[in-house]
VOPAGU-2260 file (C-alpha; in pm, 1 decimal, decimal comma):
REM VOPAGU-2260
SITE   aa  ch    i         X         Y         Z
SITE  MET   A    0    3264,8   -7538,4   -2640,4
SITE  THR   A    1    3073,7   -7272,5   -2833,3
SITE  LEU   A    2    2904,3   -6979,0   -2672,6
SITE  LYS   A    3    2550,9   -6891,2   -2766,6
SITE  PRO   A    4    2512,3   -6532,2   -2889,8
SITE  LEU   A    5    2332,7   -6300,0   -2650,0
SITE  ASN   A    6    1985,8   -6198,2   -2771,0
SITE  LEU   A    7    1927,5   -5848,7   -2625,9
SITE  SER   A    8    1583,0   -5793,0   -2777,0
SITE  GLU   A    9    1447,2   -6104,9   -2604,7
SITE  LYS   A   10    1588,1   -5991,3   -2269,4
SITE  LEU   A   11    1438,9   -5640,9   -2309,2
SITE  GLN   A   12    1096,0   -5781,5   -2394,9
SITE  ARG   A   13    1108,1   -6003,8   -2088,1
SITE  LYS   A   14    1204,4   -5704,0   -1870,5
SITE  GLN   A   15     917,4   -5498,7   -2014,1
SITE  LYS   A   16     665,4   -5773,9   -1928,3
SITE  GLN   A   17     802,7   -5792,2   -1574,3
SITE  ARG   A   18     756,1   -5417,8   -1536,5
SITE  TRP   A   19     378,8   -5464,0   -1587,8
SITE  LEU   A   20     342,2   -5784,6   -1390,9
SITE  LYS   A   21     519,7   -5674,4   -1074,2
SITE  PRO   A   22     264,6   -5400,5    -977,6
SITE  LEU   A   23     -22,4   -5637,5   -1061,4
SITE  TYR   A   24     122,3   -5900,0    -827,0
SITE  TRP   A   25     157,8   -5641,9    -550,5
SITE  LEU   A   26    -195,7   -5511,4    -607,2
SITE  GLY   A   27    -345,6   -5860,7    -603,7
SITE  GLY   A   28    -147,9   -5960,7    -295,4
SITE  GLY   A   29    -244,9   -5638,0    -120,6
SITE  MET   A   30    -613,2   -5690,0    -194,8
SITE  ILE   A   31    -598,3   -6045,5     -63,3
SITE  ALA   A   32    -421,0   -5925,2     253,1
SITE  VAL   A   33    -680,1   -5650,8     313,4
SITE  CYS   A   34    -966,0   -5899,5     268,6
SITE  LEU   A   35    -805,4   -6143,9     511,9
SITE  ILE   A   36    -743,9   -5869,5     769,0
SITE  LEU   A   37   -1103,1   -5743,1     742,3
SITE  SER   A   38   -1235,2   -6098,4     775,7
SITE  ALA   A   39   -1022,1   -6156,6    1085,6
SITE  LEU   A   40   -1129,0   -5824,1    1232,8
SITE  GLN   A   41   -1493,7   -5902,9    1170,2
SITE  TRP   A   42   -1478,0   -6188,9    1420,5
SITE  GLY   A   43   -1226,9   -6047,4    1667,2
SITE  VAL   A   44   -1368,2   -5701,4    1734,7
SITE  PRO   A   45   -1658,7   -5591,1    1955,0
SITE  TRP   A   46   -2007,3   -5621,0    1811,9
SITE  HIS   A   47   -2049,0   -5247,2    1749,2
SITE  TRP   A   48   -1739,2   -5254,8    1525,0
SITE  GLN   A   49   -1875,8   -5560,2    1344,9
SITE  LEU   A   50   -2193,6   -5357,6    1284,5
SITE  PHE   A   51   -1986,3   -5064,7    1160,7
SITE  PHE   A   52   -1796,2   -5285,1     912,7
SITE  HIS   A   53   -2129,3   -5434,1     809,0
SITE  TRP   A   54   -2260,2   -5081,5     748,9
SITE  LEU   A   55   -1947,4   -4987,1     548,7
SITE  VAL   A   56   -1988,3   -5273,8     302,9
SITE  ARG   A   57   -2364,1   -5212,3     273,4
SITE  GLY   A   58   -2458,3   -5548,6     422,2
SITE  GLU   A   59   -2809,6   -5680,0     461,7
SITE  ASP   A   60   -3021,7   -5639,8     772,5
SITE  ILE   A   61   -2895,2   -5808,6    1090,5
SITE  ASN   A   62   -3101,9   -6095,5    1226,5
SITE  SER   A   63   -2882,6   -6231,7    1504,6
SITE  ILE   A   64   -2741,8   -6090,6    1826,2
SITE  PRO   A   65   -2422,0   -6229,7    1984,1
SITE  VAL   A   66   -2487,1   -6478,9    2263,5
SITE  ASN   A   67   -2259,5   -6294,4    2507,2
SITE  LEU   A   68   -2504,2   -5999,1    2502,9
SITE  HIS   A   69   -2821,8   -6204,5    2560,7
SITE  SER   A   70   -2828,9   -6188,6    2941,0
SITE  GLU   A   71   -2780,5   -5810,8    2957,0
SITE  ILE   A   72   -3033,4   -5745,2    2681,2
SITE  ARG   A   73   -3275,6   -5984,5    2850,8
SITE  GLU   A   74   -3252,9   -5774,7    3169,9
SITE  PHE   A   75   -3316,6   -5456,0    2971,5
SITE  CYS   A   76   -3618,8   -5611,6    2803,7
SITE  GLN   A   77   -3769,0   -5716,7    3135,3
SITE  GLN   A   78   -3742,4   -5356,5    3254,9
SITE  SER   A   79   -3856,7   -5197,4    2927,9
SITE  GLN   A   80   -4120,9   -4928,7    2909,9
SITE  SER   A   81   -4477,1   -5011,6    2805,0
SITE  ASN   A   82   -4401,6   -4910,6    2444,3
SITE  GLY   A   83   -4103,7   -5148,5    2438,0
SITE  GLN   A   84   -3843,6   -4871,5    2425,3
SITE  VAL   A   85   -3514,3   -4956,8    2598,4
SITE  ASP   A   86   -3223,9   -4724,5    2677,3
SITE  GLY   A   87   -2916,5   -4935,7    2606,9
SITE  TYR   A   88   -2692,5   -4639,3    2686,0
SITE  LYS   A   89   -2729,7   -4733,9    3053,1
SITE  GLY   A   90   -2565,9   -5071,5    2988,5
SITE  SER   A   91   -2230,1   -5195,9    2873,3
SITE  PRO   A   92   -2037,5   -4999,6    2609,0
SITE  GLU   A   93   -2097,6   -5277,7    2356,5
SITE  ILE   A   94   -2475,8   -5249,5    2388,2
SITE  ALA   A   95   -2463,7   -4869,8    2406,9
SITE  TYR   A   96   -2255,5   -4842,6    2088,3
SITE  GLY   A   97   -2422,9   -5135,5    1909,5
SITE  LEU   A   98   -2789,9   -5077,5    1986,4
SITE  GLY   A   99   -2824,4   -4749,0    2176,4
SITE  LYS   A  100   -3195,6   -4699,6    2225,3
SITE  PHE   A  101   -3381,5   -4997,4    2084,0
SITE  LYS   A  102   -3720,7   -5165,8    2091,7
SITE  CYS   A  103   -3783,4   -5488,0    2273,8
SITE  ARG   A  104   -4110,7   -5682,1    2252,2
SITE  ARG   A  105   -4219,2   -6032,9    2344,8
SITE  SER   A  106   -4286,2   -6263,3    2052,8
SITE  SER   A  107   -4634,4   -6403,4    1997,8
SITE  ARG   A  108   -4518,7   -6736,1    2142,3
SITE  LEU   A  109   -4385,1   -6550,1    2451,6
SITE  ASP   A  110   -4062,8   -6752,2    2454,2
SITE  GLN   A  111   -3845,1   -6490,8    2283,0
SITE  TRP   A  112   -3771,0   -6120,4    2292,8
SITE  GLU   A  113   -3779,9   -5946,0    1955,0
SITE  ILE   A  114   -3508,8   -5680,9    1935,6
SITE  SER   A  115   -3529,9   -5409,6    1669,6
SITE  ASP   A  116   -3320,8   -5105,1    1592,9
SITE  GLN   A  117   -3199,5   -4902,1    1296,3
SITE  TYR   A  118   -2834,3   -4833,7    1232,7
SITE  GLY   A  119   -2672,1   -4574,0    1013,1
SITE  PHE   A  120   -2530,6   -4226,2    1006,3
SITE  ALA   A  121   -2721,9   -3910,7     924,4
SITE  LYS   A  122   -2409,3   -3692,5     955,6
SITE  VAL   A  123   -2038,1   -3764,7     932,8
SITE  GLU   A  124   -1989,5   -3614,0    1280,3
SITE  GLU   A  125   -2192,7   -3899,7    1432,0
SITE  ALA   A  126   -1903,7   -4136,0    1360,0
SITE  ALA   A  127   -1670,3   -3921,3    1570,6
SITE  ALA   A  128   -1790,5   -4105,8    1881,6
SITE  GLY   A  129   -1589,2   -4405,2    1752,4
SITE  THR   A  130   -1247,0   -4309,4    1620,0
SITE  GLN   A  131   -1105,8   -4063,5    1373,5
SITE  MET   A  132   -1061,6   -4352,5    1129,0
SITE  ALA   A  133   -1436,2   -4426,5    1154,7
SITE  GLU   A  134   -1512,3   -4064,4    1075,7
SITE  ILE   A  135   -1285,2   -4074,5     768,7
SITE  LEU   A  136   -1442,9   -4399,4     645,7
SITE  VAL   A  137   -1794,6   -4260,4     687,1
SITE  ALA   A  138   -1690,5   -3945,7     497,9
SITE  LEU   A  139   -1560,2   -4162,5     210,9
SITE  VAL   A  140   -1852,3   -4407,8     198,3
SITE  GLY   A  141   -2132,8   -4161,6     262,7
SITE  THR   A  142   -2415,5   -4130,8     511,2
SITE  ASP   A  143   -2709,6   -4236,2     300,2
SITE  TYR   A  144   -2736,9   -4597,8     411,9
SITE  PHE   A  145   -2935,1   -4748,9     700,7
SITE  TYR   A  146   -3017,9   -5106,0     790,7
SITE  GLU   A  147   -3227,7   -5267,0    1057,8
SITE  ILE   A  148   -3133,3   -5499,9    1338,4
SITE  LYS   A  149   -3414,6   -5750,9    1386,7
SITE  GLY   A  150   -3296,0   -6025,7    1616,5
SITE  THR   A  151   -3448,0   -6251,6    1874,5
SITE  ILE   A  152   -3316,9   -6381,2    2203,6
SITE  PRO   A  153   -3478,7   -6634,3    2437,3
SITE  THR   A  154   -3677,2   -6489,9    2728,4
SITE  HIS   A  155   -3507,3   -6733,0    2968,2
SITE  ARG   A  156   -3150,9   -6849,0    2988,1
SITE  GLN   A  157   -3086,3   -7162,7    2780,6
SITE  LYS   A  158   -2930,0   -7463,7    2952,5
């Protein structure tokens, strides 16, 4: 049996390639993990956090409101002022943090409430009401972006 001579240059070249590939694999895997975590969080966190993540990634305007908030918002709308202004801060934390003060008007067909609000940050300190992490993210992303919430909910409970 004859032994094959050891080719050191080939082994060194292979090692050098691995040195570049290993960090790329970790970076790619890390990015995929972060995307999956953010996607999971988007559906498993309260609505105001979903809005915050939406704001962070500069998403489009919102045109739907979660069904679990319909009944409470419907009550607010029925008690709204003549100009349609509603103080959501008197409601649940999710409505207070998600909508705050918002406008509520009946649609022309009278079978839906039209909900409208603007969301964004004028100062980094405004994010401090959430968490310190929210304040850091707003400081990194900036405060120059606003979007509108324009959703509708039925005026009466659906069966």
